[in-house]
Every structure is written in structure tokens, then in C-alpha cells.
C-alpha positions, 0 to 999 in steps of 0.5 A: 314217190309222185303224185299224179293226175290221171283219168281213168280208162276202165277196170281190169279183171281185179275190177281196179281203174286203168289209166295211162301215164307218159306211156305206162299203164297203170292202175288204180283201185278202188276207180271208175271208168271217167274218174280223175284221180290225184293218186301217189305213184312210186315209179321204181315200183310195180305199177300200182298208184295210190287214191288220194283224191277223186278230182271228178267222180263219177255219176255212178260213185256210191257209199260201200255198203260194208264197214270194212270195203277197201281194207278187207280184200273180199270186195272190190267194187262196192264202190260203184252203183250195182247197175253201173257194175252190170254194165262194166262187167259186161263190157269187160267180157266183151273187150276179153272175148274181142282180144281173142276173137275180134269178130266175135258176137258182142256179149249180152247184158250182165244178169243181176242176181238182186234187186238194183236198188238191194244188191246184199245178202245174195251169197248163199255159201258164206265163208270165213277163214281164223288166225290169230289177233295182232301181237302185243297184248295186255302182257306185252310182246313175249309174255304169256298173254302176247303167246296165246293171242285170241283166235279172230274170224274174218277175212285176209286183208288186201293183197295179203293173207293176214287174217283181219277180223270183221264184224259183218259182211252183207255179201253173205245170207244173213243166215249164214253169217248168223251161224258163222259169228254164233258158232265164234262166240261159242268156241270162244266161251269154251276153248280155254275150258276145253283146250280145244284145238285152232279153227282154220275155217268154216264153211257155211251154205244156205238153202234158198228154198227151204230153211236148210243149212250145212256147216262145214268147220276145219280144224288144225290139229296138234300134229298139223291133221285135218279134221273136218266135221259137217252136218245140216241143221234146220237152225244153229244149236252148236250143241258139239260145242256144249252150248 
């Protein structure tokens, strides 16, 4: 494992910084073009380095708005000011198009989806997945407590299919988050009493024009059959869960 210093040239389609070292292309997550960074790099593995230190920071680097950023696999751009995100995405589209059509016109500037100073709670489709909590509970590995691990709700951890619990998701519409976290809490209360099946995922669509909220919940039954109830409501009541 070697430590090297790199200058980030541009971002790839995953939002990771791209640099060159001795003829090799190396990607460095959570970096910004123009930055100089110190990284840890294993030459025997794929060409992805781990960021150790930002030696020369971009003026567009900001504090991420989510406490899970960097571990959660849902976002990759939160360390970049929103206005600069738009410029970099426009540049990315322009570069990719011209690789195929060299004489293509320049891409038009990316349109902002939110106010530049408040780029949060814009996503009207709220989606979470469910999974078991980490093994090794109070009873230790192999115990009943360990086998019957609590169900957690969140997103997949970066670069994996492991579900990590989240306390927030500021890119989601807050109304959808309220429904999702409320349903999680309600399910936790009644699942033990009624022997309910395991939740797999929840998707909630929030209308921007009305107060309507539509929920879609997926379950895993004992025979691995699929059951997806769906309903629309003006506000979450969770009456079907006995709340």
C-alpha cells in the first residue's frame, strides 16, 4: 500500500475524481477537480484510491448536508456546492457526447432543481430498503437474540448490498421521510405480537401539487412469495398496522 499525491482533473459518471499517475488513471471518491490530495493506493488492486487528506481544497468544497454521507451509497456529490455540481455535470455531459460526436454543439447549462442555497428535500420518490441489524447482539453469536435480529431501515452501504440504518435522508421530501420512519416505528411495535412477515422495501411518492401521498410496501413471506399492497392517503395513519 503506497501513499501518493494526486491532482484531480475531472469527475467520472459516478461522481468520483479522476487523476493520472505514471500513465495510470486512478479514481478518488469525494474529491473535486482542481484539488490536490494525498491518497492510499494499492497497485495490486483495481485503480481506486482512498482519500487520506485534501492538501489543496477546492473553493467549492462544502460540508455535506447528511450525517451518513461517505458511508451511505445513496449520494456522491454532497461535498460539492450545488452551483458547482451543475457546472460539473454540464461539463460531464459535454465531454461524453463529444467523445462520440466530436462536432456536437456544447451542452446547455444544467437547470437547477432547487434554489442554489437550499438543495435539499427535492426528491419526490422516497425509497428505503430493510435488512437485519448487525450480528452479535446482547446474547452473543448463535443466541436467540442474535438469530432474531432487529429489522433496520435505510440504504445500501457504499459499494455493497449491505443495508445500513439511517436516521435521516435530506434529499427526500420530508413528508415522505415522515411516513417512512413512522411506518418503520409502527411495524417494529406490532411485528413481534402478530408474527408479521419481513419488510423488504418501501417506496413513497409525494405530490408536489397536492397533499396526496402514495405508499408501496414490499414484504418477504415465508414461502418467498411477493405481496405489494398500495394505498393513497392524505396523511399517514397506519391503521392497517393496528396503530
